[in-house]
Every structure is written in structure tokens, then in C-alpha cells.
N, C-alpha and C positions, 0 to 999 in steps of 0.2 A: 436125600440130603441136598441142601441148597449151598452152592459155592458163591461167595461174595468177595469182591476185590475192595480192600480198604486201604487207607493211607494214615500215616502218622507224621506229626510235625516235631522234629527234634530241634528245639530252640535253645541255644546256649548263649549266655551273655554274662560277663563279669563273674565267671565261675558259678553261674546259677543255671538251672534247667527249668524251663517253663513247664509246669505240670497242672493237671486237673484231677479232681476227685469225681469219679463216675457217679451219676445220679440214679441210673437204673440199668437193667439188663445185666449181661455177664460183667462181673467186676464192679457191681454197684457198691459204693462206699470205699472202693480202693482207688489208689492214685495211679495215673497213667500219663502219657503224653497226649496232647490234643490230637484228635483224629476221628475217623469214621468212614462210612461207605462212600465209594465213588458213585456219583449219580450218572444216569445215562447221558451220553454226549459230552461228558466232562473229561478233561485231561487229568492225569494224575497230579500235575502241578496245580491246576485250578482247584481240584478237590482238597488238596493239602492246605492251600491258602484259605479256602472257604471254611473248612472245618476249624482251622485256627481262629478265624474271626468269629464264627458262631459260638465257639466254646470259651473264648477268652476276651473277646472284644478288641483284639490286637490284630492289625493288618501286617502282613509280611510278604516277603519275596521268597519263593521256593528256590532252593539251591540243589546241590547234588544229592543223588540217591545214596543212602547210608547202608541200608540192609533190609531184609525181609524176615517175617516170621509167619507161621501158620498156627491157627487155633482151630481145633476140630472138636466138636461135641456131637451129640446124637442128632441134632437138627441142622447144624451149619458147619461149613468149612470156610473160615475166614483166611484170606491171604492178605497180609498187611505189609504194605510197602512203605518204609520210613524214609523221609527226606529231611535234610537239614534245611532250616528256614532262618532267614535274617529278618530281624525286627528292630525297631527303635528301642534300645534298652531302657529308655526312660519311661516307656509305656507301662502302666500298671494294669495287670489283668483283672477282669471282672467275670465272674461265673456267668456263662450263658446257657444255651440249650444243652440238655443232656448232662450237665455237670452241676455239682453243688458248691464246688470251690475251684478257684484258679489262683495259682501262686508261683512266684519265682522261688525255687528251692535251691539252697547252696548245694553244689555237687557232692560235697562231703557228707551231706545229710540225706541224700536221695534214698540210699539203701536202707535207712532206718524207718522209712515210711511203710505203710501197708500197701504194697504195690500189686498191680494185676499180675497174674501168673506169668512168669518168664521174663518180665520187663527188666529186673535187675541183671539177669544173666545177659540179656541182649545188650543193655547199656555197657556192661563191663566188657563184653566180647568186642564191641565197637569203640572201645576206649573213650566212652563218654564219662563213665565213673571209673574210679581206680580199684575199689574193693567191694566185696560183697559182705553183707552182715550175716 
């Protein structure tokens, strides 16, 4: 089994969460926050900002660590470290690499989406969204 360190970008602005619909791999077709693997030689902050830009076309500034999750399947063990990120709220996302859609989603509607496994619970546990559907 291969272990991989990954990052996620939690971007909140005007009561909206920046989200992406995964294009392939685990969670294909499901909504998540922008993120992915940390590349060799890259800091966690650099990886977070790079993944955000690659997946949404929006540049940001990495902020504080929010929390972590683990996803374990038969082939991989992903350790995902999520950071808050500040962006210009006027920026409109555009789907980039690895995603089919990128959008600002009102916080009250996030739990209504088809989310990757465990995301709704993580967001509720860290007070990003208030309720689970």
C-alpha cells in the first residue's frame, strides 16, 4: 500500500464555499474542495495554492491549517491536510485539471450536493457548514 500526503483548500467568501466536481479517480463525478497530492520538494502551503490554481484558475494565499482526514483503500492511504485559503471573492472559478466543474456554492446548499465520502462530516465538524443533510 502506498501512502500519499495530500492537501485541500477550504475557500469561503460571502457565505459560499469554493468547490470542484472531480473528473476521475476516487470520487469521480462527486463534489469536493480543490486539492491533491503534494509534489516532491513542495511545501504544504505551496501545494495548496498550486492545486487551487490548477483546479479553479483562482490564485490564493494559504492560511491556517483547518484539519485532516485519512482515506484508505486497497491500494493507497491518503493523508489529506486541509488549509483555509484567502482569494479575491470577485474571481469566478473555471474548471481546470482533474475537475469537470468549479463553482462557488452557498454554504447552506453544500450538504445537498453529491459530495466525496466524509466531506460533509468534515465540514460540519470544523464549523464550515452548519447542518448535514
